[in-house]
C-alpha positions, 0 to 999 in steps of 0.5 A: 625533403624536410625531416618531417617529410622523411619521417612521414615517408618512412611511416607510410613505407613501414606501415607504422605511426609517425611517432614510431617512424620518428623514433626509428629515424632518430635511432638511425641518425643517432647511430650515424652520428655515433659512428662519425664520432668514433671515426675521428680517430680512423678518418672514415665510417662505412655503412655497408651498402650505403656508403662511406663518410670520410673526414678530410683535413685541409692545411692552412693556406694563403688565399686572395680576396677577389674584391681587393686582391689582398692576400689573406690567411686561411686556417686549417680545417676539417671537412666531411665527405660522403662517397656513395656505394655502388648500390646507391649510385645505381639507384640514383641512375649514376652508374 
């Protein structure tokens, strides 16, 4: 789903104009972004009955180029993971 489609769905569900829905969606996304910026220190950001975003660190390691078999160095990196809440899993039919 594109962002425009998401905004249109919010507008229809909330009985509001697309401009109002866009403002609401931007506010929500902005709050999530701000929460993730603050989560750099703690390592996670939880949104009530929605789920938890976790920042994980991957150490540097050695890998192998599958084409040549040559050993290569892979840099350390960070990754963002999301663990949905039980309510979200139920809504998706997972649990």
